[in-house]
N, CA, C and O atoms as a printed pandas DataFrame, in Angstrom:
     atom_number atom_name residue_name chain_id  residue_number  x_coord  y_coord  z_coord
0              1         N          MET        A               1   12.293   29.424   19.522
1              2        CA          MET        A               1   12.924   28.359   18.785
2              3         C          MET        A               1   12.045   27.113   18.870
3              4         O          MET        A               1   11.564   26.754   19.945
4              5         N          ILE        A               2   11.843   26.462   17.732
5              6        CA          ILE        A               2   11.058   25.233   17.674
6              7         C          ILE        A               2   12.017   24.051   17.562
7              8         O          ILE        A               2   12.842   23.979   16.650
8              9         N          ARG        A               3   11.889   23.138   18.501
9             10        CA          ARG        A               3   12.745   21.953   18.493
10            11         C          ARG        A               3   12.108   20.842   17.667
11            12         O          ARG        A               3   10.885   20.794   17.537
12            13         N          VAL        A               4   12.915   19.959   17.114
13            14        CA          VAL        A               4   12.418   18.822   16.347
14            15         C          VAL        A               4   11.487   17.981   17.221
15            16         O          VAL        A               4   10.456   17.499   16.753
16            17         N          HIS        A               5   11.849   17.814   18.467
17            18        CA          HIS        A               5   11.028   17.043   19.405
18            19         C          HIS        A               5    9.618   17.641   19.493
19            20         O          HIS        A               5    8.641   16.894   19.557
20            21         N          ASP        A               6    9.497   18.958   19.496
21            22        CA          ASP        A               6    8.186   19.620   19.558
22            23         C          ASP        A               6    7.358   19.325   18.321
23            24         O          ASP        A               6    6.140   19.175   18.408
24            25         N          THR        A               7    8.008   19.241   17.174
25            26        CA          THR        A               7    7.268   18.955   15.941
26            27         C          THR        A               7    6.710   17.534   15.953
27            28         O          THR        A               7    5.666   17.272   15.356
28            29         N          ARG        A               8    7.398   16.624   16.625
29            30        CA          ARG        A               8    6.889   15.260   16.733
30            31         C          ARG        A               8    5.607   15.239   17.571
31            32         O          ARG        A               8    4.659   14.535   17.223
32            33         N          HIS        A               9    5.565   15.992   18.659
33            34        CA          HIS        A               9    4.356   16.096   19.480
34            35         C          HIS        A               9    3.216   16.704   18.658
35            36         O          HIS        A               9    2.083   16.225   18.701
36            37         N          THR        A              10    3.527   17.753   17.918
37            38        CA          THR        A              10    2.514   18.415   17.097
38            39         C          THR        A              10    1.976   17.466   16.038
39            40         O          THR        A              10    0.765   17.377   15.839
40            41         N          CYS        A              11    2.860   16.767   15.367
41            42        CA          CYS        A              11    2.455   15.814   14.333
42            43         C          CYS        A              11    1.558   14.730   14.926
43            44         O          CYS        A              11    0.510   14.423   14.359
44            45         N          ALA        A              12    1.947   14.157   16.040
45            46        CA          ALA        A              12    1.152   13.101   16.674
46            47         C          ALA        A              12   -0.231   13.617   17.063
47            48         O          ALA        A              12   -1.232   12.929   16.862
48            49         N          SER        A              13   -0.287   14.812   17.613
49            50        CA          SER        A              13   -1.566   15.374   18.040
50            51         C          SER        A              13   -2.452   15.723   16.851
51            52         O          SER        A              13   -3.664   15.515   16.902
52            53         N          LEU        A              14   -1.865   16.248   15.787
53            54        CA          LEU        A              14   -2.652   16.558   14.585
54            55         C          LEU        A              14   -3.200   15.282   13.953
55            56         O          LEU        A              14   -4.349   15.252   13.511
56            57         N          LEU        A              15   -2.396   14.242   13.909
57            58        CA          LEU        A              15   -2.867   12.969   13.359
58            59         C          LEU        A              15   -4.033   12.429   14.182
59            60         O          LEU        A              15   -4.996   11.910   13.618
60            61         N          ALA        A              16   -3.959   12.545   15.500
61            62        CA          ALA        A              16   -5.064   12.094   16.359
62            63         C          ALA        A              16   -6.308   12.945   16.110
63            64         O          ALA        A              16   -7.418   12.416   16.051
64            65         N          ALA        A              17   -6.131   14.243   15.964
65            66        CA          ALA        A              17   -7.263   15.131   15.708
66            67         C          ALA        A              17   -7.922   14.829   14.367
67            68         O          ALA        A              17   -9.118   15.064   14.195
68            69         N          LEU        A              18   -7.153   14.314   13.423
69            70        CA          LEU        A              18   -7.663   13.973   12.096
70            71         C          LEU        A              18   -8.182   12.534   12.027
71            72         O          LEU        A              18   -8.502   12.033   10.949
72            73         N          ASP        A              19   -8.263   11.879   13.181
73            74        CA          ASP        A              19   -8.748   10.505   13.292
74            75         C          ASP        A              19   -7.912    9.499   12.506
75            76         O          ASP        A              19   -8.441    8.515   11.989
76            77         N          VAL        A              20   -6.607    9.747   12.418
77            78        CA          VAL        A              20   -5.707    8.782   11.790
78            79         C          VAL        A              20   -5.513    7.630   12.780
79            80         O          VAL        A              20   -5.313    7.850   13.975
80            81         N          HIS        A              21   -5.575    6.419   12.271
81            82        CA          HIS        A              21   -5.431    5.244   13.130
82            83         C          HIS        A              21   -4.090    5.315   13.871
83            84         O          HIS        A              21   -3.072    5.667   13.275
84            85         N          PRO        A              22   -4.085    4.982   15.167
85            86        CA          PRO        A              22   -2.848    5.060   15.963
86            87         C          PRO        A              22   -1.671    4.284   15.377
87            88         O          PRO        A              22   -0.528    4.726   15.491
88            89         N          ARG        A              23   -1.931    3.135   14.754
89            90        CA          ARG        A              23   -0.831    2.362   14.148
90            91         C          ARG        A              23   -0.194    3.128   12.994
91            92         O          ARG        A              23    1.021    3.065   12.806
92            93         N          ILE        A              24   -0.997    3.844   12.226
93            94        CA          ILE        A              24   -0.468    4.636   11.123
94            95         C          ILE        A              24    0.367    5.789   11.684
95            96         O          ILE        A              24    1.448    6.086   11.176
96            97         N          ALA        A              25   -0.145    6.434   12.735
97            98        CA          ALA        A              25    0.612    7.513   13.383
98            99         C          ALA        A              25    1.945    6.979   13.901
99           100         O          ALA        A              25    2.977    7.637   13.769
100          101         N          MET        A              26    1.918    5.794   14.484
101          102        CA          MET        A              26    3.145    5.170   14.994
102          103         C          MET        A              26    4.155    4.976   13.868
103          104         O          MET        A              26    5.348    5.215   14.054
104          105         N          GLN        A              27    3.681    4.544   12.702
105          106        CA          GLN        A              27    4.576    4.342   11.561
106          107         C          GLN        A              27    5.133    5.667   11.054
107          108         O          GLN        A              27    6.320    5.768   10.743
108          109         N          ILE        A              28    4.280    6.677   10.971
109          110        CA          ILE        A              28    4.733    7.991   10.493
110          111         C          ILE        A              28    5.806    8.546   11.416
111          112         O          ILE        A              28    6.809    9.091   10.954
112          113         N          LEU        A              29    5.597    8.406   12.726
113          114        CA          LEU        A              29    6.543    8.940   13.705
114          115         C          LEU        A              29    7.745    8.018   13.932
115          116         O          LEU        A              29    8.677    8.363   14.658
116          117         N          ARG        A              30    7.710    6.838   13.298
117          118        CA          ARG        A              30    8.811    5.875   13.374
118          119         C          ARG        A              30    9.051    5.373   14.803
119          120         O          ARG        A              30   10.195    5.173   15.211
120          121         N          HIS        A              31    7.969    5.171   15.555
121          122        CA          HIS        A              31    8.081    4.596   16.893
122          123         C          HIS        A              31    8.006    3.073   16.778
123          124         O          HIS        A              31    7.348    2.544   15.883
124          125         N          SER        A              32    8.673    2.385   17.676
125          126        CA          SER        A              32    8.633    0.920   17.653
126          127         C          SER        A              32    7.513    0.381   18.537
127          128         O          SER        A              32    7.161   -0.794   18.438
128          129         N          GLU        A              33    6.947    1.230   19.406
129          130        CA          GLU        A              33    5.877    0.798   20.299
130          131         C          GLU        A              33    4.724    1.787   20.245
131          132         O          GLU        A              33    4.928    3.001   20.268
132          133         N          ILE        A              34    3.513    1.254   20.171
133          134        CA          ILE        A              34    2.316    2.092   20.109
134          135         C          ILE        A              34    2.160    2.927   21.379
135          136         O          ILE        A              34    1.641    4.042   21.334
136          137         N          ALA        A              35    2.612    2.383   22.513
137          138        CA          ALA        A              35    2.477    3.107   23.782
138          139         C          ALA        A              35    3.246    4.427   23.753
139          140         O          ALA        A              35    2.783    5.423   24.309
140          141         N          VAL        A              36    4.400    4.444   23.117
141          142        CA          VAL        A              36    5.185    5.681   23.024
142          143         C          VAL        A              36    4.392    6.723   22.240
143          144         O          VAL        A              36    4.316    7.886   22.637
144          145         N          THR        A              37    3.812    6.300   21.138
145          146        CA          THR        A              37    3.040    7.212   20.304
146          147         C          THR        A              37    1.846    7.764   21.063
147          148         O          THR        A              37    1.629    8.976   21.087
148          149         N          MET        A              38    1.072    6.885   21.682
149          150        CA          MET        A              38   -0.191    7.284   22.285
150          151         C          MET        A              38   -0.050    7.918   23.668
151          152         O          MET        A              38   -0.815    8.821   24.007
152          153         N          GLU        A              39    0.905    7.466   24.466
153          154        CA          GLU        A              39    1.002    7.953   25.839
154          155         C          GLU        A              39    1.984    9.112   26.006
155          156         O          GLU        A              39    1.823    9.932   26.910
156          157         N          VAL        A              40    2.982    9.186   25.157
157          158        CA          VAL        A              40    3.998   10.228   25.309
158          159         C          VAL        A              40    3.773   11.372   24.321
159          160         O          VAL        A              40    3.827   12.540   24.706
160          161         N          TYR        A              41    3.525   11.049   23.066
161          162        CA          TYR        A              41    3.506   12.075   22.032
162          163         C          TYR        A              41    2.124   12.627   21.686
163          164         O          TYR        A              41    2.010   13.784   21.282
164          165         N          THR        A              42    1.081   11.826   21.837
165          166        CA          THR        A              42   -0.242   12.249   21.387
166          167         C          THR        A              42   -1.018   12.917   22.508
167          168         O          THR        A              42   -1.156   12.371   23.603
168          169         N          HIS        A              43   -1.517   14.099   22.219
169          170        CA          HIS        A              43   -2.359   14.846   23.143
170          171         C          HIS        A              43   -3.714   14.958   22.457
171          172         O          HIS        A              43   -3.890   15.767   21.547
172          173         N          VAL        A              44   -4.676   14.140   22.897
173          174        CA          VAL        A              44   -5.967   14.057   22.226
174          175         C          VAL        A              44   -6.827   15.258   22.617
175          176         O          VAL        A              44   -7.049   15.519   23.800
176          177         N          PRO        A              45   -7.306   15.985   21.607
177          178        CA          PRO        A              45   -8.106   17.170   21.895
178          179         C          PRO        A              45   -9.536   16.810   22.307
179          180         O          PRO        A              45  -10.067   15.764   21.933
180          181         N          SER        A              46  -10.134   17.698   23.080
181          182        CA          SER        A              46  -11.533   17.522   23.460
182          183         C          SER        A              46  -12.418   17.806   22.249
183          184         O          SER        A              46  -11.944   18.317   21.234
184          185         N          ALA        A              47  -13.699   17.476   22.359
185          186        CA          ALA        A              47  -14.644   17.731   21.262
186          187         C          ALA        A              47  -14.704   19.230   20.956
187          188         O          ALA        A              47  -14.798   19.630   19.796
188          189         N          GLU        A              48  -14.650   20.037   21.989
189          190        CA          GLU        A              48  -14.700   21.491   21.785
190          191         C          GLU        A              48  -13.436   21.994   21.059
191          192         O          GLU        A              48  -13.517   22.878   20.207
192          193         N          THR        A              49  -12.299   21.435   21.397
193          194        CA          THR        A              49  -11.057   21.803   20.715
194          195         C          THR        A              49  -11.131   21.398   19.250
195          196         O          THR        A              49  -10.687   22.143   18.377
196          197         N          ARG        A              50  -11.687   20.231   18.978
197          198        CA          ARG        A              50  -11.812   19.762   17.598
198          199         C          ARG        A              50  -12.706   20.683   16.780
199          200         O          ARG        A              50  -12.408   20.977   15.622
200          201         N          ARG        A              51  -13.818   21.145   17.388
201          202        CA          ARG        A              51  -14.696   22.090   16.686
202          203         C          ARG        A              51  -13.943   23.370   16.364
203          204         O          ARG        A              51  -14.068   23.914   15.267
204          205         N          ALA        A              52  -13.161   23.848   17.325
205          206        CA          ALA        A              52  -12.381   25.071   17.109
206          207         C          ALA        A              52  -11.356   24.862   15.996
207          208         O          ALA        A              52  -11.151   25.760   15.178
208          209         N          LEU        A              53  -10.714   23.710   15.948
209          210        CA          LEU        A              53   -9.742   23.407   14.898
210          211         C          LEU        A              53  -10.405   23.353   13.530
211          212         O          LEU        A              53   -9.829   23.812   12.544
212          213         N          ARG        A              54  -11.625   22.790   13.460
213          214        CA          ARG        A              54  -12.355   22.772   12.188
214          215         C          ARG        A              54  -12.655   24.185   11.720
215          216         O          ARG        A              54  -12.501   24.500   10.540
216          217         N          LYS        A              55  -13.085   25.039   12.649
217          218        CA          LYS        A              55  -13.369   26.439   12.302
218          219         C          LYS        A              55  -12.104   27.123   11.805
219          220         O          LYS        A              55  -12.139   27.865   10.823
220          221         N          LEU        A              56  -10.993   26.875   12.477
221          222        CA          LEU        A              56   -9.721   27.476   12.072
222          223         C          LEU        A              56   -9.328   27.002   10.680
223          224         O          LEU        A              56   -8.896   27.804    9.852
224          225         N          GLY        A              57   -9.471   25.722   10.418
225          226        CA          GLY        A              57   -9.148   25.187    9.094
226          227         C          GLY        A              57   -9.995   25.823    8.009
227          228         O          GLY        A              57   -9.485   26.168    6.943
228          229         N          THR        A              58  -11.282   25.981    8.270
229          230        CA          THR        A              58  -12.176   26.616    7.303
230          231         C          THR        A              58  -11.772   28.072    7.091
231          232         O          THR        A              58  -11.753   28.553    5.959
232          233         N          ALA        A              59  -11.451   28.768    8.168
233          234        CA          ALA        A              59  -11.043   30.178    8.070
234          235         C          ALA        A              59   -9.741   30.329    7.283
235          236         O          ALA        A              59   -9.510   31.361    6.652
236          237         N          LEU        A              60   -8.897   29.306    7.321
237          238        CA          LEU        A              60   -7.625   29.352    6.601
238          239         C          LEU        A              60   -7.748   28.823    5.179
239          240         O          LEU        A              60   -6.743   28.617    4.499
240          241         N          GLY        A              61   -8.985   28.604    4.731
241          242        CA          GLY        A              61   -9.193   28.195    3.345
242          243         C          GLY        A              61   -9.463   26.730    3.146
243          244         O          GLY        A              61   -9.546   26.273    2.006
244          245         N          GLY        A              62   -9.602   25.980    4.210
245          246        CA          GLY        A              62   -9.905   24.566    4.069
246          247         C          GLY        A              62  -11.372   24.365    3.760
247          248         O          GLY        A              62  -12.159   25.312    3.785
248          249         N          GLN        A              63  -11.737   23.128    3.470
249          250        CA          GLN        A              63  -13.127   22.809    3.163
250          251         C          GLN        A              63  -13.890   22.553    4.438
251          252         O          GLN        A              63  -13.364   21.947    5.372
252          253         N          SER        A              64  -15.143   23.015    4.486
253          254        CA          SER        A              64  -16.003   22.686    5.613
254          255         C          SER        A              64  -16.452   21.235    5.429
255          256         O          SER        A              64  -16.351   20.708    4.322
256          257         N          PRO        A              65  -16.944   20.575    6.481
257          258        CA          PRO        A              65  -17.321   19.173    6.364
258          259         C          PRO        A              65  -18.371   18.896    5.287
259          260         O          PRO        A              65  -18.421   17.773    4.785
260          261         N          GLN        A              66  -19.205   19.853    4.911
261          262        CA          GLN        A              66  -20.227   19.632    3.900
262          263         C          GLN        A              66  -19.667   19.736    2.487
263          264         O          GLN        A              66  -20.276   19.193    1.566
264          265         N          GLU        A              67  -18.558   20.394    2.274
265          266        CA          GLU        A              67  -18.047   20.665    0.940
266          267         C          GLU        A              67  -17.433   19.487    0.186
267          268         O          GLU        A              67  -17.489   19.498   -1.043
268          269         N          PRO        A              68  -16.853   18.471    0.830
269          270        CA          PRO        A              68  -16.199   17.425    0.048
270          271         C          PRO        A              68  -17.108   16.776   -0.989
271          272         O          PRO        A              68  -16.639   16.445   -2.078
272          273         N          GLU        A              69  -18.405   16.580   -0.688
273          274        CA          GLU        A              69  -19.306   15.973   -1.660
274          275         C          GLU        A              69  -19.438   16.851   -2.890
275          276         O          GLU        A              69  -19.499   16.347   -4.011
276          277         N          ALA        A              70  -19.483   18.165   -2.689
277          278        CA          ALA        A              70  -19.623   19.096   -3.807
278          279         C          ALA        A              70  -18.373   19.094   -4.673
279          280         O          ALA        A              70  -18.443   19.441   -5.852
280          281         N          GLN        A              71  -17.235   18.710   -4.116
281          282        CA          GLN        A              71  -15.975   18.729   -4.846
282          283         C          GLN        A              71  -15.751   17.452   -5.642
283          284         O          GLN        A              71  -14.855   17.411   -6.484
284          285         N          GLN        A              72  -16.544   16.402   -5.398
285          286        CA          GLN        A              72  -16.330   15.141   -6.106
286          287         C          GLN        A              72  -16.564   15.331   -7.591
287          288         O          GLN        A              72  -17.444   16.086   -8.002
288          289         N          GLY        A              73  -15.785   14.653   -8.375
289          290        CA          GLY        A              73  -15.932   14.731   -9.816
290          291         C          GLY        A              73  -15.117   15.834  -10.441
291          292         O          GLY        A              73  -14.954   15.867  -11.661
292          293         N          GLN        A              74  -14.601   16.736   -9.634
293          294        CA          GLN        A              74  -13.752   17.794  -10.177
294          295         C          GLN        A              74  -12.319   17.313  -10.136
295          296         O          GLN        A              74  -11.869   16.751   -9.138
296          297         N          THR        A              75  -11.605   17.536  -11.226
297          298        CA          THR        A              75  -10.201   17.129  -11.263
298          299         C          THR        A              75   -9.355   18.334  -11.557
299          300         O          THR        A              75   -9.787   19.277  -12.219
300          301         N          GLU        A              76   -8.155   18.291  -11.060
301          302        CA          GLU        A              76   -7.220   19.372  -11.343
302          303         C          GLU        A              76   -6.622   19.169  -12.720
303          304         O          GLU        A              76   -6.418   18.038  -13.162
304          305         N          GLU        A              77   -6.346   20.264  -13.389
305          306        CA          GLU        A              77   -5.699   20.159  -14.688
306          307         C          GLU        A              77   -4.245   19.779  -14.487
307          308         O          GLU        A              77   -3.584   20.325  -13.604
308          309         N          PRO        A              78   -3.734   18.856  -15.287
309          310        CA          PRO        A              78   -2.332   18.477  -15.124
310          311         C          PRO        A              78   -1.427   19.646  -15.480
311          312         O          PRO        A              78   -1.714   20.425  -16.389
312          313         N          SER        A              79   -0.357   19.747  -14.762
313          314        CA          SER        A              79    0.601   20.804  -15.082
314          315         C          SER        A              79    1.750   20.188  -15.865
315          316         O          SER        A              79    2.064   19.007  -15.722
316          317         N          GLY        A              80    2.348   20.996  -16.670
317          318        CA          GLY        A              80    3.473   20.483  -17.440
318          319         C          GLY        A              80    3.506   21.151  -18.796
319          320         O          GLY        A              80    2.593   21.897  -19.148
320          321         N          GLY        A              81    4.550   20.889  -19.556
321          322        CA          GLY        A              81    4.753   21.548  -20.823
322          323         C          GLY        A              81    4.178   20.815  -22.014
323          324         O          GLY        A              81    4.325   21.295  -23.138
324          325         N          ASP        A              82    3.498   19.618  -21.821
325          326        CA          ASP        A              82    3.040   18.874  -22.970
326          327         C          ASP        A              82    1.773   19.464  -23.625
327          328         O          ASP        A              82    1.482   19.169  -24.784
328          329         N          GLN        A              83    1.034   20.286  -22.889
329          330        CA          GLN        A              83   -0.202   20.821  -23.449
330          331         C          GLN        A              83    0.045   22.109  -24.204
331          332         O          GLN        A              83    0.835   22.956  -23.787
332          333         N          GLN        A              84   -0.641   22.238  -25.317
333          334        CA          GLN        A              84   -0.540   23.472  -26.090
334          335         C          GLN        A              84   -1.877   24.156  -26.100
335          336         O          GLN        A              84   -2.917   23.503  -26.197
336          337         N          GLU        A              85   -1.860   25.471  -26.002
337          338        CA          GLU        A              85   -3.096   26.227  -26.070
338          339         C          GLU        A              85   -3.491   26.411  -27.517
339          340         O          GLU        A              85   -2.628   26.549  -28.384
340          341         N          SER        A              86   -4.794   26.415  -27.794
341          342        CA          SER        A              86   -5.245   26.623  -29.170
342          343         C          SER        A              86   -5.950   27.942  -29.321
343          344         O          SER        A              86   -6.397   28.281  -30.417
């Protein structure tokens, strides 16, 4: 069973791993004090853990760090019923 409290720890740790500013993480988690966010909820991963997380993200279909530049300029086609095929 996954408790809501556990998801808050996971969210805080993922935000830290993604280099989200601590104040933004505090706002997302709705904490009134930065110390609660950083000292209680956030578990900062080591450099080796971060490398492993990047590999996992890539294996799950995410972009590798070199790919974002190659993706610039590409836009997704809008979805909706206004377009007609010819």
